[in-house]
N, C-alpha and C positions, 0 to 999 in steps of 0.2 A: 544836123542830121544824126550825130552821135547821141544827142539828147533824146531824140525821137526813138531811135533804136533801143536805147536803155529803158525808156518808158514802156515800149511794146514788150521788151523782155520781162520787165517786172510784172506787167499785167498778165502775161502768159504764165509766169511762175505762180502768181496768185490763183489764177483760174485752174491750172492743172494740178497744183499742189506740190510742185518741185521744191518750193522754198520753205516747206514746213520744217520746223525743228523736230528732229527725231527724238524719241525718248532716250534718256540715258540707258546705257547697256548694262547688263548684268556684270560684265567684266569691269566697267568703270566703277560701279558701286562697290563690288567686292574689293577692288584694289584700294579704294578709299578706306573701307573698314579695316582691311588688312594693314594698311600703312599706319593705322593708329595703335597697333599692338606694339608694345615695347617689351623688352626682355624681362623687366621687373614685373609687369602685370601678368606675364605667363606663369611666373613662379608663385605669386600670391595675388589674388584678385583684390585690387584696391582702387579707391577713387583718386584719380590723378589726371595729369594733363593728357593722357591718352583717351580720355572718355569723350564721346559725342554728347553734347549738352543740348537739352531742350528746355525752354522756358516753361515753368509751371505756375506762373503768376495767376492767381484766381483759378487754379486747377485747370489751366488751359490744356495740359497734356491729356486730361481725361475727358475734356468737353470739346475742344476745337476739332474741326474736321481736317485742318491742314497743320502738319507739324514741320518744323524746321530744325534740323539737327546741325549743330555747329561743332567743328573740331577744335576750336580755340576758345576757351573760356573767357579770354581777354576781350572778345567781342562784347560780352555783356557788361564788362567793367568800363569799356570805352564808348559804347554806343547806346546801350539799352538801360532801362531802369529796372529790369527784371532781377529778383533776388531769391526766387525759389526755382529749383532745377530738377529735372530728371536726367540721369546720366546713363548712357549705354557704354559700358566698358568692355571692349571686345578682347577675348583671349584666344579666339580663332577667327578666321575671316568670315564665318557665318554663325558665330555664337558669342553671346555677351551676358553680362551680369547687369541687372538693373539696380540703380540706387537713386536716392534722393539727397538733395543738399539744399541748405538755406544759408544765405549770407546776410539776411535782414537784421538779425539780432546778434549781438556778441554774447558768447562766442559763436562763431559760425559752426554748424553741425551738419552731419551727413548720416544716412542710414544705408546699409547695403542689404539687399535681399539675398536670401540664400538660394533663390531659384535661378536657374540658368535658362536662357532663351536661345532658340535656334532660329535662323532665318532660311527660308526656301524662296526660290524665285521662279516665276513663270511669265510668259508673255511672248510677244513677237517684236518685230523691229519698230512697230509704232508705239507700243506701250509695254512698260515693265511693271510687274507686280511683285510685291514681297508678302510672304506669310510669315508672321512671327509666332513661334510655337513654344509652349512649355508643356510639361506632363499633365498638369492639372486643369488648365483653363481651355476655353474655346480659342481657336486661332484668331489672330488679329490680321486683317487684310489691309494692305496699303497699295496705292499706285504711286510709283516714283514719278514725280512730276518734273523735277529738274535738278541740276547741279549747278552751283554758282561758286564764285570766289569773291570775297569781300576784302578790301584793303583796310588794314588797321594802322595804328600809329607805329613808328619806328620800322617801316617796311615789313611789318608782319602781315599775315593774311589768315583768313578763316575760310575753309571750305564749307559749303552749305548743301545739305541734301534736303530737298523738299518732298514731303510725302503727303498724300491725300488719303485719309482714313476712309475705308469702305465698310459697309454693312453695319458694324457694331460701333456704338458710341463708347461702350465700356473699354477702356484701355487695358493694358496688360495686367495691372493689379488694381485693387480697389482703392488703395491710397498708399502713398509713400510720403513720409514726413521728413 
């Protein structure tokens, strides 16, 4: 009898929509971005462990419609074959510096843009959207699809923010090497 009641409950949830996963909230996303700010990056913007990392293999950052931001670069060393990255280094909970990094060829290198980006949020309980702005370019719109946590070696973890690009295929900059 318990199994039948459980099945009925699940069917009701599916039909009525009570079991839907709600979109991540603005508070959850800003808390993650804010937690990546360390005191050193506030003093001088630099590429470091506090950056959110996006794989840019084959210019995926500029071409893909879905982006995954990782807060632990070790994810790519342990799990992925990616060796070109775009980094978002936050110095405020809603502001970051964009940079590029490659580890494919020795010596590894990085470049930091002198442009600063701001994030604004809008949406409702069902969907959260981000607008990434700078002073010179068109805004870039994203829908926040989800938040995840991935286990890594030695009990380390990486948080993942999944974004769906909207409207424009042109990402924040023309090219970062």
